[in-house]
C-alpha positions in Angstrom: 0.0 0.0 0.0 1.3 3.5 -0.9 2.0 5.5 2.3 -0.8 7.9 3.4 -3.3 6.3 1.0 -6.7 6.6 2.4 -9.2 3.8 2.4 -11.4 5.8 0.1 -8.4 6.0 -2.3 -8.2 2.2 -2.3 -11.9 1.7 -2.9 -11.7 4.1 -5.9 -9.0 2.1 -7.6 -9.9 0.8 -11.1 -12.4 -2.1 -10.9 -9.9 -4.4 -12.6 -7.6 -3.9 -9.6 -10.2 -4.9 -7.0 -11.6 -8.3 -6.1 -15.0 -8.0 -4.4 -16.7 -10.7 -2.4 -19.6 -10.9 0.0 -18.6 -11.1 3.7 -20.3 -13.7 5.8 -22.4 -12.7 8.9 -24.1 -9.4 9.8 -27.8 -9.2 10.7 -28.4 -5.5 10.2 -29.6 -4.3 6.7 -26.2 -3.3 5.2 -24.2 -4.7 2.4 -21.1 -6.5 3.8 -18.2 -6.8 1.5 -14.5 -7.9 1.4 -12.5 -5.7 -1.0 -9.1 -7.1 -2.0 -6.7 -4.6 -3.6 -3.1 -5.0 -4.5 -1.3 -5.5 -1.1 -4.5 -4.6 0.9 -7.7 -6.1 2.1 -10.6 -4.2 3.5 -14.0 -4.9 5.1 -16.8 -2.6 3.9 -20.2 -2.1 5.5 -22.4 0.1 3.2 -25.8 1.7 3.5 -28.6 0.1 1.4 -31.7 2.3 1.2 -33.7 -0.5 -0.6 -33.8 -2.5 2.7 -36.2 0.0 4.3 -39.7 1.2 3.8 -39.6 4.5 5.6 -37.3 7.6 5.7 -37.0 7.3 9.4 -35.6 3.8 9.2 -33.2 4.8 6.4 -31.9 7.6 8.6 -31.5 5.3 11.5 -29.4 3.0 9.3 -27.2 5.9 8.3 -26.9 7.1 11.9 -25.8 3.6 13.1 -23.0 3.7 10.6 -22.0 7.2 11.8 -22.2 6.0 15.4 -19.9 3.1 14.8 -17.4 5.4 13.1 -17.5 8.0 15.9 -17.0 5.2 18.5 -14.0 4.0 16.6 -12.5 7.5 16.6 -13.2 8.0 20.3 -11.7 4.7 21.3 -8.6 5.5 19.2 -8.1 8.7 21.2 -8.4 6.6 24.4 -5.6 4.3 23.1 -8.0 1.3 23.1 -6.1 -1.0 20.8 -8.8 -3.6 20.5 -10.2 -2.1 17.3 -9.0 -2.2 13.7 -6.1 0.1 13.1 -7.6 1.8 10.0 -11.2 2.9 9.5 -13.0 5.5 7.5 -16.6 6.7 7.0 -17.0 7.6 3.3 -19.8 10.0 2.2 -21.7 9.1 5.4 -22.8 5.8 3.7 -19.8 3.5 3.6 -17.8 2.3 6.7 -14.5 0.8 5.6 -11.9 -0.8 7.8 -9.1 -3.4 7.8 -10.3 -6.9 6.9 -9.4 -9.4 9.6 -9.6 -12.6 7.6 -9.5 -16.2 8.7 -6.9 -17.0 6.1 -4.6 -14.5 7.8 -4.9 -16.2 11.2 -7.9 -14.4 12.6 -10.5 -16.3 14.6 -14.2 -15.2 14.6 -15.2 -18.1 16.8 -13.5 -19.9 19.7 -10.6 -22.1 18.4 -10.9 -25.9 18.7 -7.4 -26.2 20.1 -7.8 -26.2 24.0 -4.8 -23.9 24.7 -5.8 -21.5 22.0 -9.4 -21.6 23.2 -8.4 -20.7 26.8 -6.2 -17.9 25.5 -8.9 -16.6 23.2 -11.4 -16.4 26.1 -9.0 -14.8 28.5 -7.8 -12.2 26.0 -11.3 -11.2 25.0 -12.6 -10.9 28.6 -9.5 -8.7 29.4 -10.3 -6.5 26.4 -14.0 -6.2 27.5 -12.9 -5.4 31.1 -10.6 -2.6 29.7 -13.4 -1.1 27.8 -15.5 -0.9 30.9 -12.8 1.4 32.5 -13.2 4.0 29.7 -15.7 6.9 30.1 -18.7 6.5 27.9 -18.6 9.2 25.2 -21.4 11.7 24.6 -22.2 11.3 20.9 -25.0 13.3 19.1 -26.7 11.9 16.0 -29.3 13.3 13.5 -32.0 11.0 14.8 -32.3 10.1 18.5 -31.4 6.5 19.0 -32.5 5.0 22.3 -29.8 3.5 24.6 -29.3 -0.2 24.1 -30.0 -0.9 27.8 -33.3 0.9 27.5 -34.2 -1.2 24.5 -33.3 -4.4 26.3 -35.5 -3.6 29.2 -38.5 -2.0 27.4 -38.5 -4.6 24.6 -38.0 -7.5 26.9 -39.9 -8.9 29.9 -42.0 -5.7 30.1 -43.3 -6.3 26.6 -44.3 -10.0 27.2 -48.0 -10.4 28.1 -50.0 -13.7 28.4 -50.5 -14.0 24.7 -46.9 -13.4 23.8 -45.8 -15.8 26.6 -47.9 -18.5 24.9 -46.4 -17.7 21.5 -42.9 -17.8 23.1 -43.5 -21.2 24.7 -44.8 -22.6 21.3 -41.8 -21.1 19.6 -39.4 -22.9 22.0 -41.3 -26.1 21.6 -41.1 -25.9 17.8 -37.4 -25.3 18.0 -36.7 -27.9 20.7 -35.6 -30.8 18.5 -33.1 -28.6 16.7 -31.9 -27.0 19.9 -31.4 -30.4 21.6 -29.3 -31.5 18.6 -27.2 -28.4 18.2 -26.9 -27.1 21.7 -27.5 -30.1 24.0 -30.0 -28.2 26.1 -33.2 -29.2 27.8 -36.2 -26.9 26.9 -38.8 -28.3 29.3 -37.4 -26.9 32.5 -36.9 -23.5 30.9 -40.5 -23.4 29.7 -41.9 -24.3 33.1 -40.0 -21.5 34.8 -40.7 -18.6 32.4 -43.4 -17.0 34.5 -41.1 -17.2 37.6 -38.2 -15.6 35.6 -40.5 -12.8 34.4 -41.8 -12.1 37.9 -38.2 -11.8 39.3 -37.2 -9.6 36.4 -40.1 -7.3 36.7 -39.7 -7.0 40.5 -36.0 -6.2 40.2 -34.9 -2.6 39.7 -31.2 -2.1 38.8 -29.6 0.5 41.0 -25.9 -0.2 40.3 -23.4 1.8 38.3 -23.2 1.7 34.5 -20.1 1.2 32.4 -19.0 1.8 28.8 -20.0 -1.3 26.9 -20.1 -2.7 23.3 -23.5 -4.3 24.0 -23.3 -6.9 21.3 -20.3 -8.8 22.5 -20.8 -12.1 20.6 -18.1 -14.2 19.0 -19.1 -12.9 15.5 -18.3 -9.3 16.5 -14.9 -10.1 17.9 -11.7 -11.2 16.0 -8.8 -12.9 17.8 -5.3 -13.6 16.6 -2.8 -15.7 18.6 -0.1 -13.0 18.1 -2.1 -9.9 17.3 -4.7 -10.1 20.0 -8.3 -8.9 20.0 -10.2 -6.6 17.6 -13.8 -5.7 18.4 -16.1 -4.5 15.6 -19.8 -3.5 15.0 -20.2 -0.7 17.7 -23.7 0.2 16.6 -25.2 -0.8 20.0 -22.4 0.7 22.1 -23.3 2.7 25.2 -23.8 2.1 28.9 -24.6 -1.3 30.6 -24.4 -2.8 34.1 -21.1 -4.1 35.3 -19.8 -7.1 33.3 -22.6 -6.6 30.7 -20.3 -7.4 27.8 -18.5 -10.3 29.4 -21.9 -11.7 30.4 -23.1 -11.7 26.8 -19.8 -13.1 25.6 -19.9 -15.9 28.1 -23.4 -16.8 27.2 -22.4 -17.0 23.5 -19.5 -19.3 24.4 -21.7 -21.5 26.5 -24.2 -21.7 23.6 -21.4 -23.0 21.4 -20.6 -25.8 23.9 -17.6 -24.2 25.6 -17.2 -24.7 29.4 -17.3 -21.2 30.9 -17.7 -22.1 34.6 -14.2 -20.7 35.5 -15.4 -17.3 34.3 -18.7 -17.0 36.1 -17.6 -15.7 39.5 -15.5 -12.8 38.2 -17.3 -12.0 34.8 -20.9 -13.0 34.9 -23.7 -10.7 35.9 -26.7 -13.0 36.3 -29.1 -10.0 36.8 -28.1 -8.7 33.4 -28.3 -12.2 31.9 -32.0 -12.3 33.1 -32.5 -9.0 31.2 -31.0 -10.5 28.1 -33.3 -13.5 28.3 -36.4 -11.3 28.3 -35.2 -9.4 25.2 -34.2 -12.5 23.3 -37.5 -14.2 24.0 -39.6 -11.2 23.2 -37.9 -10.9 19.8 -37.9 -14.6 19.1 -41.6 -14.4 17.9 -41.1 -11.4 15.6 -41.3 -12.2 11.9 -38.1 -12.0 10.0 -37.7 -10.4 6.6 -35.2 -13.2 5.6 -37.1 -16.4 5.9 -33.8 -18.4 5.6 -32.3 -16.7 8.6 -31.8 -18.6 11.9 -31.6 -15.5 14.1 -34.7 -16.4 16.1 -33.5 -19.9 16.7 -30.2 -18.5 18.1 -32.1 -16.0 20.2 -34.0 -18.9 21.9 -30.8 -20.9 22.3 -29.0 -17.9 23.8 -31.9 -17.4 26.2 -31.8 -21.0 27.4 -28.0 -21.0 27.7 -28.3 -17.8 29.8 -30.9 -19.5 32.0 -28.6 -22.5 32.6 -25.7 -20.2 33.5 -27.9 -18.2 35.9 -28.7 -21.5 37.7 -25.0 -22.4 37.8 -24.0 -18.9 39.0 -26.6 -19.0 41.8 -25.6 -22.4 42.9 -21.9 -21.3 43.0 -22.8 -18.3 45.1 -24.7 -20.3 47.7 
């Protein structure tokens, strides 16, 4: 790469010099691309107005791109090294950054090798802890975007009435065979305790401190390299959360994939926040998806049940 070349310069190279492919993953309505140029590889997330039916939702999509870019800039000023080194927002519609590719040694899921897996989990939990020690920035966008924690609470247990509870139970039952195969989890105990979980959640008011958080700390948003460490992407939901909010979400995601996380529960797991996440995931699990081939709803239910099992483990360990 020529010194001082911007990412926009790279993207504007002649088409013959660029190899473009679709990047895997990503649930929000953007185009996700890998751009390979001579001596350079970029990841691009671009605004796609055709995905939306209203101007408000189009503006929200643009604002989330801007938000992610502004959080990248802020974290760079705070010397938080767990983000891509290069990133640019181009014409307010394209967010470009370094591509962290599997073929270059980056892992987007926990490695199968036990030693690597342990180092992967430890490095990421340390990076998430470091983030929580940084002051949350005050960022203004064109359209007011509610805080993620507010969304998790208001669109979770509070939004589940008797009718929705029935739909949720039926959804869990319809997914039970697939869940039992993929996640080795028992759905019957979970279903029988849903009302009790909701009662506890609605009677619990969080009065603790809030910390700067990514708020979507799943494996698919975190790249790890055995020599280059951790890089966290997709900051669209970043903001405040209760203590250990990010590590709690990350641990749930690891448990869902079959990894033993018991050693991390005492120091990194907030079971009250896990209960909040369960309500949000269940409430959204019965919402229709635009992409009928997507398995997001299945994974939301699997995450909810994994969180429930970890809450039980955490409570038993505390007693």
